[in-house]
C-alpha positions as a printed NumPy array, in Angstrom:
array([[  4.599, -13.499,  21.43 ],
       [  4.394, -13.597,  17.64 ],
       [  2.506, -16.726,  16.594],
       [  5.135, -17.693,  14.023],
       [  7.901, -17.403,  16.617],
       [  5.739, -19.34 ,  19.044],
       [  5.267, -22.121,  16.511],
       [  9.059, -22.353,  16.082],
       [  9.443, -22.515,  19.865],
       [  6.941, -25.36 ,  20.105],
       [  8.82 , -27.242,  17.388],
       [ 12.084, -26.857,  19.292],
       [ 10.709, -27.879,  22.703],
       [ 10.941, -31.684,  22.183],
       [ 14.62 , -31.414,  21.192],
       [ 15.329, -29.09 ,  24.121],
       [ 13.725, -31.601,  26.478],
       [ 15.782, -34.48 ,  25.023],
       [ 19.007, -32.496,  25.445],
       [ 18.126, -31.599,  28.994],
       [ 18.013, -27.869,  28.351],
       [ 14.533, -27.666,  29.833],
       [ 12.553, -30.193,  31.824],
       [  9.39 , -31.84 ,  30.547],
       [  7.401, -30.003,  33.202],
       [  8.864, -26.672,  32.088],
       [  7.969, -27.419,  28.443],
       [  4.393, -28.204,  29.422],
       [  4.252, -25.026,  31.506],
       [  5.363, -23.014,  28.476],
       [  2.628, -24.576,  26.356],
       [ -0.01 , -23.862,  28.991],
       [  1.188, -20.282,  29.349],
       [  1.035, -19.379,  25.664],
       [ -1.795, -21.683,  24.692],
       [ -2.549, -23.231,  21.32 ],
       [ -1.137, -21.635,  18.186],
       [ -3.73 , -21.098,  15.482],
       [ -1.902, -20.76 ,  12.181],
       [ -3.636, -19.604,   8.987],
       [ -5.54 , -22.373,   7.243],
       [ -3.735, -22.858,   3.912],
       [ -6.618, -24.933,   2.583],
       [ -9.045, -22.082,   3.248],
       [ -6.703, -19.629,   1.509],
       [ -6.356, -21.887,  -1.552],
       [-10.133, -22.31 ,  -1.753],
       [-10.677, -18.555,  -1.615],
       [ -7.978, -17.95 ,  -4.22 ],
       [ -9.443, -20.559,  -6.568],
       [-12.941, -19.137,  -6.082],
       [-11.761, -15.614,  -6.907],
       [ -9.758, -16.669,  -9.954],
       [-12.481, -19.025, -11.198],
       [-15.239, -16.427, -10.847],
       [-13.095, -13.796, -12.56 ],
       [-12.298, -16.071, -15.496],
       [-15.912, -17.167, -15.912],
       [-17.122, -13.575, -15.782],
       [-14.559, -12.392, -18.308],
       [-15.288, -15.388, -20.54 ],
       [-19.005, -14.57 , -20.605],
       [-18.227, -10.972, -21.525],
       [-15.962, -12.09 , -24.394],
       [-18.545, -14.556, -25.745],
       [-21.235, -11.891, -25.772],
       [-18.901,  -9.387, -27.392],
       [-17.935, -11.842, -30.149],
       [-21.519, -12.469, -31.313],
       [-23.046,  -9.171, -30.243],
       [-23.665,  -7.667, -33.672],
       [-25.605, -10.727, -34.827],
       [-28.362, -10.288, -32.228],
       [-31.457,  -8.082, -32.461],
       [-31.891,  -5.167, -30.082],
       [-34.437,  -7.057, -27.961],
       [-32.134, -10.081, -27.758],
       [-29.261,  -7.836, -26.774],
       [-31.324,  -6.257, -24.003],
       [-32.324,  -9.669, -22.645],
       [-28.77 , -11.006, -22.851],
       [-27.516,  -7.886, -21.058],
       [-29.505,  -8.825, -17.968],
       [-29.078, -12.613, -18.034],
       [-25.528, -12.655, -16.558],
       [-26.57 , -10.1  , -13.946],
       [-29.616, -12.124, -12.877],
       [-27.548, -15.32 , -12.815],
       [-24.916, -13.66 , -10.628],
       [-27.595, -12.347,  -8.275],
       [-29.065, -15.839,  -8.041],
       [-25.637, -17.205,  -7.141],
       [-25.238, -14.591,  -4.407],
       [-28.687, -15.46 ,  -3.008],
       [-27.857, -19.168,  -3.014],
       [-24.57 , -18.553,  -1.187],
       [-26.308, -16.446,   1.462],
       [-28.911, -19.171,   2.032],
       [-26.829, -22.34 ,   1.662],
       [-23.202, -21.318,   2.343],
       [-23.386, -18.303,   4.678],
       [-20.189, -19.282,   6.517],
       [-18.021, -20.085,   3.496],
       [-15.498, -17.361,   2.707],
       [-14.586, -18.997,  -0.598],
       [-18.191, -19.073,  -1.833],
       [-18.809, -15.511,  -0.674],
       [-15.713, -14.104,  -2.338],
       [-16.369, -15.998,  -5.564],
       [-20.026, -15.001,  -5.832],
       [-19.301, -11.382,  -4.898],
       [-16.565, -10.903,  -7.475],
       [-18.683, -12.617, -10.153],
       [-21.595, -10.269,  -9.467],
       [-19.231,  -7.276,  -9.398],
       [-18.01 ,  -8.081, -12.916],
       [-21.509,  -8.77 , -14.2  ],
       [-22.778,  -5.403, -12.94 ],
       [-20.173,  -3.61 , -15.037],
       [-20.843,  -5.848, -18.035],
       [-24.614,  -5.281, -17.896],
       [-24.266,  -1.507, -17.639],
       [-21.907,  -1.347, -20.601],
       [-24.026,  -3.722, -22.74 ],
       [-27.247,  -1.796, -22.1  ],
       [-25.478,   1.49 , -22.855],
       [-24.138,   0.087, -26.125],
       [-27.467,  -1.441, -27.148],
       [-29.491,   1.738, -26.687],
       [-26.639,   4.146, -27.504],
       [-26.763,   5.831, -24.12 ],
       [-24.241,   8.649, -24.166],
       [-22.059,   9.401, -21.174],
       [-18.561,   9.849, -19.865],
       [-16.332,   6.962, -18.831],
       [-15.996,   8.546, -15.39 ],
       [-19.786,   8.371, -14.905],
       [-19.781,   4.698, -15.899],
       [-16.98 ,   3.848, -13.441],
       [-18.573,   5.736, -10.563],
       [-21.99 ,   4.153, -11.169],
       [-20.435,   0.704, -11.355],
       [-18.46 ,   1.169,  -8.147],
       [-21.409,   2.538,  -6.183],
       [-23.538,  -0.43 ,  -7.241],
       [-21.037,  -3.058,  -6.075],
       [-20.042,  -1.479,  -2.756],
       [-23.075,  -2.995,  -0.916],
       [-21.603,  -6.43 ,  -1.716],
       [-18.697,  -5.638,   0.579],
       [-20.985,  -5.674,   3.609],
       [-23.703,  -8.001,   2.371],
       [-21.215, -10.768,   1.539],
       [-18.435,  -9.697,   3.934],
       [-16.173,  -9.956,   0.886],
       [-12.81 ,  -8.279,   0.418],
       [-12.322,  -8.493,  -3.343],
       [-15.285,  -6.198,  -4.172],
       [-13.763,  -3.696,  -1.722],
       [-10.434,  -3.947,  -3.554],
       [-12.167,  -3.474,  -6.918],
       [-14.071,  -0.516,  -5.483],
       [-10.911,   1.221,  -4.236],
       [ -9.168,   0.705,  -7.568],
       [-12.245,   1.94 ,  -9.411],
       [-12.741,   5.162,  -7.499],
       [ -9.01 ,   5.911,  -7.805],
       [ -9.388,   5.542, -11.571],
       [-12.489,   7.734, -11.426],
       [-10.579,  10.431,  -9.535],
       [ -7.856,  10.262, -12.192],
       [-10.302,  11.46 , -14.847],
       [-10.573,  14.793, -12.994],
       [ -6.899,  15.707, -13.103],
       [ -7.734,  19.324, -13.913],
       [-10.729,  19.476, -11.577],
       [ -9.418,  18.788,  -8.045],
       [-12.689,  19.949,  -6.491],
       [-14.369,  16.967,  -8.143],
       [-11.491,  14.54 ,  -7.581],
       [-11.365,  15.365,  -3.849],
       [-14.598,  13.367,  -3.472],
       [-12.376,  10.287,  -3.652],
       [-11.624,  10.616,   0.06 ],
       [-15.197,  10.317,   1.412],
       [-15.868,   7.605,  -1.171],
       [-12.823,   5.632,  -0.013],
       [-13.944,   5.956,   3.606],
       [-17.032,   3.884,   2.75 ],
       [-15.029,   0.633,   2.903],
       [-13.028,   1.617,   5.986],
       [-15.418,  -0.183,   8.416],
       [-14.954,  -3.402,   6.423],
       [-11.167,  -3.015,   6.64 ],
       [-11.366,  -2.581,  10.412],
       [-13.649,  -5.625,  10.654],
       [-11.24 ,  -7.762,   8.615],
       [ -8.361,  -6.739,  10.88 ],
       [-10.236,  -7.883,  13.957],
       [-11.004, -11.262,  12.41 ],
       [ -7.634, -12.973,  12.84 ],
       [ -8.524, -15.814,  10.502],
       [ -8.876, -13.31 ,   7.672],
       [ -5.321, -11.972,   7.903],
       [ -4.684, -12.622,   4.206],
       [ -7.806, -10.727,   3.195],
       [ -6.819,  -7.793,   5.387],
       [ -3.347,  -7.862,   3.821],
       [ -4.739,  -7.721,   0.286],
       [ -7.121,  -4.908,   1.159],
       [ -4.399,  -2.941,   2.963],
       [ -2.122,  -3.193,  -0.066],
       [ -4.834,  -2.047,  -2.494],
       [ -5.891,   0.734,  -0.141],
       [ -2.332,   2.08 ,   0.226],
       [ -1.711,   2.038,  -3.536],
       [ -5.119,   3.588,  -4.217],
       [ -4.464,   6.422,  -1.751],
       [ -1.056,   7.145,  -3.263],
       [ -2.478,   7.414,  -6.78 ],
       [ -5.585,   9.345,  -5.774],
       [ -3.535,  11.919,  -3.85 ],
       [ -1.839,  12.993,  -7.072],
       [ -5.237,  13.535,  -8.697],
       [ -7.088,  15.241,  -5.887],
       [ -4.671,  17.123,  -3.625],
       [ -2.158,  19.943,  -3.877],
       [ -3.547,  21.539,  -7.038],
       [ -4.061,  24.99 ,  -5.544],
       [ -0.895,  25.311,  -3.497],
       [  2.354,  25.459,  -5.49 ],
       [  4.694,  22.617,  -4.555],
       [  2.438,  21.288,  -1.82 ],
       [  2.794,  17.767,  -3.213],
       [  6.223,  17.657,  -1.556],
       [  4.692,  17.954,   1.901],
       [  1.558,  15.931,   1.136],
       [  3.315,  12.848,  -0.217],
       [  5.968,  12.824,   2.487],
       [  3.15 ,  12.824,   5.063],
       [  1.17 ,  10.112,   3.261],
       [  4.137,   7.738,   3.075],
       [  4.999,   8.441,   6.721],
       [  1.404,   7.715,   7.798],
       [  1.378,   4.462,   5.827],
       [  4.702,   3.486,   7.405],
       [  3.554,   4.252,  10.952],
       [  0.209,   2.524,  10.35 ],
       [  2.095,  -0.631,   9.37 ],
       [  3.393,  -0.952,  12.932],
       [  0.008,  -0.201,  14.399],
       [ -2.111,  -2.513,  12.226],
       [  0.159,  -5.5  ,  11.41 ],
       [  2.524,  -5.258,  14.343],
       [  2.321,  -8.933,  15.36 ],
       [  3.046, -10.358,  11.898],
       [  6.604, -11.367,  11.051],
       [  6.086, -12.379,   7.406],
       [  7.086,  -9.519,   5.094],
       [  4.382, -10.061,   2.466],
       [  1.723,  -9.762,   5.176],
       [  3.01 ,  -6.326,   6.195],
       [  2.052,  -4.278,   3.113],
       [  1.7  ,  -0.938,   4.884],
       [  5.15 ,  -1.105,   6.407],
       [  6.656,  -2.258,   3.107],
       [  4.938,   0.408,   0.98 ],
       [  5.674,   3.09 ,   3.564],
       [  9.376,   2.207,   3.717],
       [  9.826,   2.019,  -0.047],
       [  7.718,   5.147,  -0.534],
       [  9.758,   7.201,   1.949],
       [ 13.071,   6.131,   0.401],
       [ 11.999,   6.629,  -3.219],
       [ 10.337,   9.945,  -2.441],
       [ 13.43 ,  11.17 ,  -0.58 ],
       [ 15.5  ,  10.219,  -3.635],
       [ 13.119,  12.231,  -5.798],
       [ 13.72 ,  15.267,  -3.612],
       [ 17.491,  15.023,  -4.141],
       [ 16.985,  16.341,  -7.694],
       [ 16.645,  20.023,  -8.39 ],
       [ 13.727,  19.499, -10.782],
       [ 11.56 ,  18.336,  -7.865],
       [ 11.778,  21.773,  -6.247],
       [ 11.071,  23.753,  -9.408],
       [  7.323,  23.357,  -8.843],
       [  7.578,  25.783,  -5.927],
       [  7.004,  29.317,  -7.136],
       [  7.519,  31.727,  -4.331],
       [  5.587,  34.952,  -4.553],
       [  6.684,  36.566,  -1.326],
       [  3.792,  37.727,   0.796],
       [  1.382,  37.901,  -2.143],
       [ -0.575,  34.637,  -2.175],
       [ -2.687,  33.744,  -5.18 ],
       [ -6.343,  34.593,  -4.804],
       [ -7.348,  31.033,  -5.67 ],
       [ -5.767,  29.853,  -2.448],
       [ -8.443,  31.764,  -0.549],
       [-11.315,  30.597,  -2.774],
       [-14.031,  28.623,  -0.99 ],
       [-13.85 ,  25.997,  -3.73 ],
       [-10.369,  25.063,  -2.56 ],
       [-11.485,  24.593,   1.044],
       [-11.87 ,  20.76 ,   0.781],
       [ -8.349,  20.484,  -0.615],
       [ -6.868,  22.575,   2.201],
       [ -8.915,  20.775,   4.85 ],
       [ -7.755,  17.298,   3.781],
       [ -4.161,  18.536,   3.519],
       [ -4.313,  19.888,   7.065],
       [ -5.722,  16.577,   8.319],
       [ -2.989,  14.549,   6.581],
       [ -0.186,  16.766,   7.882],
       [ -1.655,  16.78 ,  11.395],
       [ -1.954,  12.981,  11.505],
       [  1.651,  12.572,  10.34 ],
       [  2.92 ,  14.977,  13.007],
       [  0.851,  13.379,  15.777],
       [  2.154,   9.915,  14.863],
       [  5.724,  11.223,  14.773],
       [  5.298,  12.797,  18.198],
       [  3.8  ,   9.574,  19.578],
       [  6.735,   7.452,  18.401],
       [  9.203,  10.128,  19.545],
       [  7.823,   9.801,  23.085],
       [  8.428,   6.07 ,  22.888],
       [ 11.997,   6.717,  21.691],
       [ 11.649,   4.319,  18.782],
       [ 14.372,   5.956,  16.724],
       [ 14.437,   3.455,  13.885],
       [ 10.828,   4.237,  13.034],
       [ 11.433,   7.961,  13.396],
       [ 14.108,   7.829,  10.705],
       [ 11.488,   6.949,   8.116],
       [  8.506,   8.659,   9.725],
       [ 10.453,  11.894,  10.14 ],
       [ 10.513,  12.575,   6.395],
       [  7.61 ,  15.096,   6.61 ],
       [  9.622,  17.309,   8.973],
       [ 12.521,  17.358,   6.507],
       [ 10.136,  18.049,   3.631],
       [  8.618,  21.017,   5.476],
       [ 12.085,  22.334,   6.336],
       [ 13.232,  21.901,   2.745],
       [ 10.087,  23.587,   1.445],
       [ 10.699,  26.573,   3.733],
       [ 14.393,  26.853,   2.841],
       [ 13.864,  26.494,  -0.907],
       [ 12.698,  30.109,  -0.965],
       [ 16.233,  31.141,  -0.041],
       [ 18.181,  28.696,  -2.183],
       [ 17.399,  25.304,  -3.713],
       [ 20.782,  24.06 ,  -2.475],
       [ 19.472,  23.864,   1.094],
       [ 16.747,  21.244,   0.489],
       [ 18.994,  19.3  ,  -1.89 ],
       [ 21.759,  19.079,   0.701],
       [ 19.223,  18.218,   3.41 ],
       [ 17.74 ,  15.279,   1.497],
       [ 21.15 ,  13.939,   0.477],
       [ 22.352,  14.086,   4.086],
       [ 19.159,  12.366,   5.225],
       [ 19.649,   9.414,   2.868],
       [ 23.345,   9.25 ,   3.713],
       [ 22.608,   9.171,   7.448],
       [ 19.841,   6.594,   6.971],
       [ 22.092,   4.266,   4.985],
       [ 24.943,   4.523,   7.515],
       [ 22.557,   3.91 ,  10.406],
       [ 21.175,   0.769,   8.72 ],
       [ 24.672,  -0.551,   8.088],
       [ 25.793,   0.072,  11.656],
       [ 22.591,  -1.369,  13.09 ],
       [ 22.946,  -4.497,  10.974],
       [ 26.554,  -4.977,  12.048],
       [ 25.681,  -4.443,  15.704],
       [ 22.75 ,  -6.888,  15.587],
       [ 24.49 ,  -9.269,  13.183],
       [ 21.686,  -9.028,  10.586],
       [ 22.65 ,  -9.334,   6.942],
       [ 19.328,  -7.954,   5.705],
       [ 19.763,  -4.582,   7.358],
       [ 23.428,  -4.342,   6.329],
       [ 22.563,  -5.095,   2.713],
       [ 19.679,  -2.604,   2.784],
       [ 22.002,   0.109,   4.048],
       [ 24.678,  -0.788,   1.498],
       [ 22.174,  -0.743,  -1.358],
       [ 20.805,   2.599,  -0.219],
       [ 24.298,   4.063,   0.069],
       [ 25.296,   2.663,  -3.317],
       [ 22.159,   4.024,  -4.97 ],
       [ 22.795,   7.476,  -3.487],
       [ 26.412,   7.515,  -4.688],
       [ 25.369,   6.306,  -8.141],
       [ 22.703,   8.993,  -8.4  ],
       [ 25.174,  11.736,  -7.516],
       [ 27.817,  10.379,  -9.892],
       [ 25.396,  10.429, -12.809],
       [ 24.628,  14.048, -11.926],
       [ 28.319,  14.99 , -11.927],
       [ 30.812,  15.505, -14.751],
       [ 33.434,  13.125, -13.361],
       [ 35.567,  11.062, -15.711],
       [ 34.321,   7.559, -16.524],
       [ 37.542,   6.085, -15.139],
       [ 36.902,   7.664, -11.736],
       [ 33.286,   6.492, -11.758],
       [ 34.346,   2.984, -12.679],
       [ 36.879,   2.815,  -9.848],
       [ 34.292,   4.039,  -7.36 ],
       [ 31.781,   1.413,  -8.53 ],
       [ 34.39 ,  -1.319,  -8.125],
       [ 35.215,  -0.047,  -4.636],
       [ 31.528,  -0.077,  -3.69 ],
       [ 31.076,  -3.609,  -4.978],
       [ 34.169,  -4.844,  -3.151],
       [ 33.016,  -3.213,   0.07 ],
       [ 29.6  ,  -4.773,  -0.33 ],
       [ 31.073,  -8.272,  -0.778],
       [ 33.615,  -7.897,   2.036],
       [ 30.94 ,  -6.769,   4.477],
       [ 28.752,  -9.773,   3.669],
       [ 31.669, -12.207,   3.946],
       [ 32.697, -10.745,   7.302],
       [ 29.155, -11.003,   8.686],
       [ 28.795, -14.564,   7.424],
       [ 31.994, -15.48 ,   9.259],
       [ 30.714, -13.819,  12.425],
       [ 27.49 , -15.768,  12.164],
       [ 29.389, -18.985,  11.617],
       [ 31.563, -18.274,  14.636],
       [ 28.516, -17.457,  16.762],
       [ 27.025, -20.813,  15.94 ]])
């Protein structure tokens, strides 16, 4: 049972015993069966948060102080000052490892402080001795130097900084996907730490933060590194990425009931809906340039092999996950996770007419919104009803702005939608009140 639900059950047991709903022996048997509930330590979380924020502010403050008086120092003084913060940060890390090896707050604070000081020292030395180089080289060097802290300190924030950094590095190679595709093996470096943090139940918050950063980093990096050699392939790639993130949310954070601690499911759901909306516009399909049987020679170039290989892996994973959930007959999850199949079908049909994929995506969102509304009414859940109503309203609004209808007609439709939204909520509230 979910630990949050179990905690609520334990809180209700004394009242149930007093009312005679369950016996005292039955209540004790329930407690013995499920055992003790270990909830997240809020004090530990606050300590870690304060350590991260404090270390970040101190590091940034040191950088600003040095920058303010930098021109007044000699070159030798600049060189010495460039290494002082780095040495101090390394000393702090050593002290934490020796004196506070079991303190997550100290580890996170020292690791993030050293991560910032590494970047500061590199930039100060480069400025002092006028070392020329590209910003992308600086970012990559910085990220590679701090990634050992992830495992040495068992710290999550350096991993988050690393993922954000290599995504930014990949973005500097927008026109060189062969270089940007290296993001994927670089990102895999912190994957063992993510798996470790998931297995350590007491670090649920850290795993949540890392999962959120990882999902966002992957979404950004995909636009820089994939689909550059295959016209319109971004349609299939992104639909698969969002579906994988959505499915992974049920696999990784399945026993968590708090929404903010389910980042993969949240990002996957929002990503699938927003991306499906994007595909309801004709401009989204204009990137596909069909050339009949004649495929561009660059598609067969060996330099594009990494791009094609990663694309095949992403599509295959999305299809395998869809098939797995289809066998379990979990239809609600298939509605979102099935977006890649619709994207592939739309991609194939767009060669005949762009009206086919447009109609397909509009029908998909319409069916999804109606299903959510009906499911919410059947289960008496306002959240799902409101989600379906909002989705339906957004779809109707989008199509009205595309049309040449009179403003009076649009206004009447908006009023009707709003009235329907309010009436549905009032009716459900009355049902809930009657059920109680």
